[in-house]
N, CA, C and O atoms as CSV, one atom per row, in Angstrom:
chain,resi,resn,atom,element,x,y,z
A,1,MET,N,N,33.932,-240.775,45.833
A,1,MET,CA,C,34.366,-241.032,47.157
A,1,MET,C,C,34.522,-242.454,47.539
A,1,MET,O,O,33.681,-243.290,47.208
A,2,GLU,N,N,35.665,-242.774,48.286
A,2,GLU,CA,C,35.939,-243.957,48.689
A,2,GLU,C,C,35.152,-244.588,50.052
A,2,GLU,O,O,34.618,-243.793,50.825
A,3,VAL,N,N,35.103,-245.911,50.296
A,3,VAL,CA,C,34.463,-246.466,51.605
A,3,VAL,C,C,35.451,-246.943,52.308
A,3,VAL,O,O,36.323,-247.592,51.731
A,4,ILE,N,N,35.512,-246.719,53.681
A,4,ILE,CA,C,36.193,-247.275,54.554
A,4,ILE,C,C,35.405,-247.990,55.580
A,4,ILE,O,O,34.327,-247.538,55.963
A,5,SER,N,N,35.932,-249.155,56.066
A,5,SER,CA,C,35.149,-249.450,57.360
A,5,SER,C,C,36.112,-249.561,58.871
A,5,SER,O,O,37.330,-249.424,58.984
A,6,LEU,N,N,35.308,-249.793,59.715
A,6,LEU,CA,C,36.145,-250.151,61.019
A,6,LEU,C,C,35.292,-251.086,61.817
A,6,LEU,O,O,34.138,-251.335,61.468
A,7,ARG,N,N,35.834,-251.599,62.867
A,7,ARG,CA,C,35.193,-252.295,63.791
A,7,ARG,C,C,35.416,-251.622,65.123
A,7,ARG,O,O,36.466,-251.249,65.647
A,8,ILE,N,N,33.800,-251.542,65.665
A,8,ILE,CA,C,33.914,-251.035,67.027
A,8,ILE,C,C,33.114,-251.703,67.924
A,8,ILE,O,O,32.120,-252.177,67.373
A,9,PRO,N,N,33.191,-251.940,69.249
A,9,PRO,CA,C,32.664,-252.444,70.196
A,9,PRO,C,C,30.883,-252.409,70.093
A,9,PRO,O,O,30.304,-251.418,69.647
A,10,LYS,N,N,30.374,-253.260,70.426
A,10,LYS,CA,C,28.666,-253.463,70.448
A,10,LYS,C,C,28.242,-251.994,71.086
A,10,LYS,O,O,27.633,-251.087,70.519
A,11,ASP,N,N,28.723,-252.036,72.364
A,11,ASP,CA,C,28.245,-250.848,73.215
A,11,ASP,C,C,28.482,-249.625,72.707
A,11,ASP,O,O,27.538,-248.835,72.736
A,12,LEU,N,N,29.793,-249.169,72.121
A,12,LEU,CA,C,29.920,-248.106,71.521
A,12,LEU,C,C,29.085,-248.027,70.511
A,12,LEU,O,O,28.410,-246.998,70.557
A,13,LYS,N,N,28.839,-248.795,69.507
A,13,LYS,CA,C,27.943,-248.669,68.409
A,13,LYS,C,C,26.418,-248.301,68.847
A,13,LYS,O,O,25.678,-247.698,68.070
A,14,LYS,N,N,26.026,-248.682,70.065
A,14,LYS,CA,C,24.729,-248.500,70.656
A,14,LYS,C,C,24.590,-247.082,71.023
A,14,LYS,O,O,23.569,-246.433,70.795
A,15,ALA,N,N,25.749,-246.571,71.656
A,15,ALA,CA,C,25.945,-245.278,72.231
A,15,ALA,C,C,25.806,-244.199,71.115
A,15,ALA,O,O,25.187,-243.145,71.258
A,16,MET,N,N,26.477,-244.603,69.957
A,16,MET,CA,C,26.497,-243.738,68.894
A,16,MET,C,C,24.955,-243.653,68.372
A,16,MET,O,O,24.483,-242.559,68.060
A,17,LYS,N,N,24.191,-244.849,68.290
A,17,LYS,CA,C,22.828,-244.519,67.814
A,17,LYS,C,C,21.983,-243.789,68.541
A,17,LYS,O,O,21.002,-243.239,68.038
A,18,GLU,N,N,22.299,-243.715,69.837
A,18,GLU,CA,C,21.590,-242.872,70.742
A,18,GLU,C,C,21.823,-241.494,70.612
A,18,GLU,O,O,21.020,-240.737,71.156
A,19,ILE,N,N,22.927,-240.954,69.892
A,19,ILE,CA,C,23.242,-239.482,69.919
A,19,ILE,C,C,22.751,-239.287,68.387
A,19,ILE,O,O,22.847,-240.187,67.552
A,20,GLU,N,N,22.221,-238.021,68.123
A,20,GLU,CA,C,21.768,-237.786,66.516
A,20,GLU,C,C,22.977,-236.843,65.933
A,20,GLU,O,O,22.937,-235.613,65.911
A,21,ILE,N,N,24.020,-237.627,65.484
A,21,ILE,CA,C,25.152,-237.066,65.149
A,21,ILE,C,C,25.170,-237.615,63.799
A,21,ILE,O,O,24.453,-238.598,63.614
A,22,ASN,N,N,25.951,-237.105,62.682
A,22,ASN,CA,C,26.278,-237.649,61.470
A,22,ASN,C,C,27.398,-237.909,61.380
A,22,ASN,O,O,28.170,-237.130,60.821
A,23,TRP,N,N,27.869,-239.256,61.985
A,23,TRP,CA,C,28.910,-239.779,62.429
A,23,TRP,C,C,30.010,-239.873,61.058
A,23,TRP,O,O,31.231,-239.882,61.220
A,24,SER,N,N,29.442,-239.930,59.887
A,24,SER,CA,C,30.456,-239.901,58.849
A,24,SER,C,C,31.011,-238.635,58.687
A,24,SER,O,O,32.201,-238.547,58.383
A,25,ASP,N,N,30.191,-237.444,58.877
A,25,ASP,CA,C,30.858,-236.217,58.748
A,25,ASP,C,C,31.858,-236.061,60.003
A,25,ASP,O,O,32.964,-235.523,59.945
A,26,GLU,N,N,31.350,-236.550,60.991
A,26,GLU,CA,C,32.204,-236.030,62.254
A,26,GLU,C,C,33.705,-236.882,62.012
A,26,GLU,O,O,34.759,-236.251,62.074
A,27,ILE,N,N,33.697,-238.231,61.758
A,27,ILE,CA,C,34.740,-238.722,61.398
A,27,ILE,C,C,35.449,-238.303,60.211
A,27,ILE,O,O,36.675,-238.410,60.171
A,28,ARG,N,N,34.812,-237.850,59.272
A,28,ARG,CA,C,35.688,-237.381,58.083
A,28,ARG,C,C,36.422,-235.905,58.639
A,28,ARG,O,O,37.625,-235.789,58.409
A,29,ARG,N,N,35.825,-234.958,59.249
A,29,ARG,CA,C,36.482,-234.048,59.840
A,29,ARG,C,C,37.467,-234.323,60.611
A,29,ARG,O,O,38.482,-233.636,60.497
A,30,PHE,N,N,37.430,-235.258,61.464
A,30,PHE,CA,C,38.348,-235.751,62.349
A,30,PHE,C,C,39.557,-236.336,61.651
A,30,PHE,O,O,40.611,-236.286,62.285
A,31,ILE,N,N,39.573,-236.874,60.468
A,31,ILE,CA,C,40.614,-237.398,59.655
A,31,ILE,C,C,41.359,-236.347,59.005
A,31,ILE,O,O,42.583,-236.246,58.911
A,32,GLU,N,N,40.448,-235.566,58.562
A,32,GLU,CA,C,41.170,-234.212,57.608
A,32,GLU,C,C,41.928,-233.522,58.770
A,32,GLU,O,O,43.116,-233.242,58.605
A,33,ALA,N,N,41.393,-233.274,59.771
A,33,ALA,CA,C,42.170,-232.503,60.923
A,33,ALA,C,C,43.516,-233.250,61.206
A,33,ALA,O,O,44.621,-232.707,61.237
A,34,LYS,N,N,43.276,-234.482,61.393
A,34,LYS,CA,C,44.752,-235.181,61.657
A,34,LYS,C,C,45.650,-235.188,60.892
A,34,LYS,O,O,46.841,-235.103,61.190
A,35,ILE,N,N,45.070,-235.317,59.536
A,35,ILE,CA,C,46.058,-234.962,58.303
A,35,ILE,C,C,46.693,-233.592,58.147
A,35,ILE,O,O,47.851,-233.532,57.736
A,36,ARG,N,N,45.989,-232.433,58.459
A,36,ARG,CA,C,46.613,-231.148,58.295
A,36,ARG,C,C,47.651,-231.261,59.558
A,36,ARG,O,O,48.837,-230.970,59.403
A,37,GLU,N,N,47.166,-231.672,60.732
A,37,GLU,CA,C,48.207,-231.714,61.985
A,37,GLU,C,C,49.427,-232.585,61.638
A,37,GLU,O,O,50.502,-232.212,62.107
A,38,TYR,N,N,49.407,-233.613,60.934
A,38,TYR,CA,C,50.624,-234.429,60.421
A,38,TYR,C,C,51.333,-233.550,59.500
A,38,TYR,O,O,52.478,-233.201,59.787
A,39,ARG,N,N,50.753,-233.135,58.376
A,39,ARG,CA,C,51.320,-232.192,57.391
A,39,ARG,C,C,52.264,-231.017,57.879
A,39,ARG,O,O,53.373,-230.750,57.417
A,40,ARG,N,N,51.524,-230.296,59.021
A,40,ARG,CA,C,52.251,-229.340,59.260
A,40,ARG,C,C,53.361,-229.658,60.344
A,40,ARG,O,O,54.285,-228.859,60.500
A,41,LYS,N,N,53.285,-230.742,61.045
A,41,LYS,CA,C,54.377,-231.322,61.967
A,41,LYS,C,C,55.412,-231.796,61.094
A,41,LYS,O,O,56.549,-231.589,61.519
A,42,ARG,N,N,55.326,-232.352,60.036
A,42,ARG,CA,C,56.224,-232.648,59.080
A,42,ARG,C,C,57.117,-231.712,58.197
A,42,ARG,O,O,58.284,-231.897,57.853
A,43,ALA,N,N,56.347,-230.737,57.935
A,43,ALA,CA,C,56.974,-229.373,57.460
A,43,ALA,C,C,57.757,-228.924,58.426
A,43,ALA,O,O,58.957,-228.812,58.176
A,44,LEU,N,N,57.286,-228.591,59.658
A,44,LEU,CA,C,57.966,-228.022,60.735
A,44,LEU,C,C,59.272,-228.819,60.990
A,44,LEU,O,O,60.266,-228.144,61.258
A,45,GLU,N,N,59.407,-230.238,60.938
A,45,GLU,CA,C,60.362,-231.168,60.910
A,45,GLU,C,C,61.423,-230.648,59.892
A,45,GLU,O,O,62.555,-230.277,60.203
A,46,GLU,N,N,60.837,-230.676,58.476
A,46,GLU,CA,C,61.566,-230.458,57.425
A,46,GLU,C,C,62.179,-229.115,57.703
A,46,GLU,O,O,63.401,-229.107,57.552
A,47,ILE,N,N,61.654,-228.012,58.060
A,47,ILE,CA,C,62.386,-226.688,58.004
A,47,ILE,C,C,63.432,-226.712,59.088
A,47,ILE,O,O,64.496,-226.133,58.864
A,48,ASP,N,N,63.224,-227.376,60.347
A,48,ASP,CA,C,64.207,-227.553,61.350
A,48,ASP,C,C,65.457,-228.161,60.831
A,48,ASP,O,O,66.590,-227.874,61.217
A,49,THR,N,N,65.106,-229.132,59.807
A,49,THR,CA,C,66.413,-229.842,59.161
A,49,THR,C,C,67.299,-229.009,58.353
A,49,THR,O,O,68.525,-228.971,58.453
A,50,MET,N,N,66.429,-228.217,57.385
A,50,MET,CA,C,66.958,-227.300,56.612
A,50,MET,C,C,67.769,-226.309,57.401
A,50,MET,O,O,68.966,-226.124,57.180
A,51,LEU,N,N,67.068,-225.663,58.349
A,51,LEU,CA,C,67.789,-224.808,59.200
A,51,LEU,C,C,69.164,-225.325,59.979
A,51,LEU,O,O,70.180,-224.635,60.072
A,52,SER,N,N,69.048,-226.352,60.396
A,52,SER,CA,C,70.291,-227.181,61.148
A,52,SER,C,C,71.351,-227.319,60.083
A,52,SER,O,O,72.436,-227.753,60.470
A,53,THR,N,N,71.221,-227.028,58.839
A,53,THR,CA,C,72.298,-227.292,57.821
A,53,THR,C,C,72.830,-226.066,57.558
A,53,THR,O,O,73.907,-226.104,56.962
A,54,LEU,N,N,72.251,-224.630,57.914
A,54,LEU,CA,C,72.716,-223.444,57.583
A,54,LEU,C,C,73.860,-223.198,58.370
A,54,LEU,O,O,73.867,-223.665,59.509
A,55,PRO,N,N,74.930,-222.482,57.928
A,55,PRO,CA,C,75.978,-222.022,58.757
A,55,PRO,C,C,75.595,-221.066,59.975
A,55,PRO,O,O,74.944,-220.039,59.783
A,56,ARG,N,N,75.975,-221.404,61.062
A,56,ARG,CA,C,75.808,-220.356,62.219
A,56,ARG,C,C,76.482,-219.003,61.987
A,56,ARG,O,O,77.509,-218.904,61.315
A,57,VAL,N,N,75.815,-217.869,62.618
A,57,VAL,CA,C,76.282,-216.660,62.470
A,57,VAL,C,C,76.582,-216.203,63.706
A,57,VAL,O,O,75.929,-216.599,64.671
A,58,GLU,N,N,77.642,-215.277,63.851
A,58,GLU,CA,C,77.808,-214.887,65.383
A,58,GLU,C,C,76.983,-214.026,65.629
A,58,GLU,O,O,76.366,-213.434,64.744
A,59,LYS,N,N,76.810,-213.779,67.080
A,59,LYS,CA,C,75.855,-212.808,67.490
A,59,LYS,C,C,76.408,-211.265,67.246
A,59,LYS,O,O,77.529,-210.851,67.542
A,60,GLY,N,N,75.370,-210.554,66.652
A,60,GLY,CA,C,75.946,-209.214,66.639
A,60,GLY,C,C,76.372,-209.063,64.960
A,60,GLY,O,O,76.859,-208.024,64.516
A,61,THR,N,N,76.128,-210.165,64.200
A,61,THR,CA,C,76.644,-209.966,62.848
A,61,THR,C,C,75.660,-208.828,61.977
A,61,THR,O,O,76.100,-207.935,61.254
A,62,ALA,N,N,74.441,-209.077,62.214
A,62,ALA,CA,C,73.525,-207.925,61.615
A,62,ALA,C,C,73.704,-206.480,61.921
A,62,ALA,O,O,73.494,-205.578,61.111
A,63,ARG,N,N,74.153,-206.306,63.295
A,63,ARG,CA,C,74.529,-205.012,63.828
A,63,ARG,C,C,75.806,-204.514,63.116
A,63,ARG,O,O,75.950,-203.386,62.645
A,64,ASN,N,N,76.755,-205.560,63.104
A,64,ASN,CA,C,78.067,-205.278,62.265
A,64,ASN,C,C,77.548,-204.891,60.849
A,64,ASN,O,O,77.929,-203.782,60.475
A,65,TYR,N,N,76.803,-205.541,60.038
A,65,TYR,CA,C,76.546,-205.155,58.648
A,65,TYR,C,C,75.812,-203.900,58.542
A,65,TYR,O,O,75.980,-203.172,57.564
A,66,VAL,N,N,75.085,-203.629,59.394
A,66,VAL,CA,C,74.328,-202.337,59.339
A,66,VAL,C,C,75.168,-201.204,59.485
A,66,VAL,O,O,75.206,-200.214,58.755
A,67,ARG,N,N,75.915,-201.472,60.619
A,67,ARG,CA,C,77.232,-200.337,60.745
A,67,ARG,C,C,78.027,-200.363,59.654
A,67,ARG,O,O,78.204,-199.246,59.168
A,68,GLU,N,N,78.589,-201.296,59.079
A,68,GLU,CA,C,79.309,-200.976,58.001
A,68,GLU,C,C,78.752,-200.327,56.766
A,68,GLU,O,O,79.427,-199.640,55.999
A,69,ASP,N,N,77.464,-200.595,56.626
A,69,ASP,CA,C,76.748,-200.052,55.376
A,69,ASP,C,C,76.426,-198.485,55.855
A,69,ASP,O,O,76.405,-197.672,54.931
A,70,ARG,N,N,76.221,-198.072,56.941
A,70,ARG,CA,C,76.161,-196.842,57.490
A,70,ARG,C,C,77.376,-195.904,57.143
A,70,ARG,O,O,77.383,-194.792,56.614
A,71,GLU,N,N,78.321,-196.634,57.568
A,71,GLU,CA,C,79.791,-195.791,57.630
A,71,GLU,C,C,80.102,-195.930,56.103
A,71,GLU,O,O,80.778,-194.982,55.704
A,72,GLY,N,N,79.835,-196.725,55.269
A,72,GLY,CA,C,80.166,-196.691,53.789
A,72,GLY,C,C,79.473,-195.535,53.193
A,72,GLY,O,O,80.005,-195.029,52.205
A,73,ASN,N,N,78.365,-195.034,53.638
A,73,ASN,CA,C,77.725,-194.129,52.652
A,73,ASN,C,C,77.949,-192.569,53.078
A,73,ASN,O,O,77.488,-191.666,52.380
């Protein structure tokens, strides 16, 4: 594992000591959640970009294809 450090105000550090929480685990889970959130957002943006490059189809196109297929058989 890697080590990271950060600076926080003294009063925040004091308040953290008053609460029995494994802060390393809490912060690790928070960071993991933020990374998942960022990756999902980035993936959705990439999907939107890909969809925007696809040609637009006219309304009713799928219906017309189904009708053509039924009439052809």
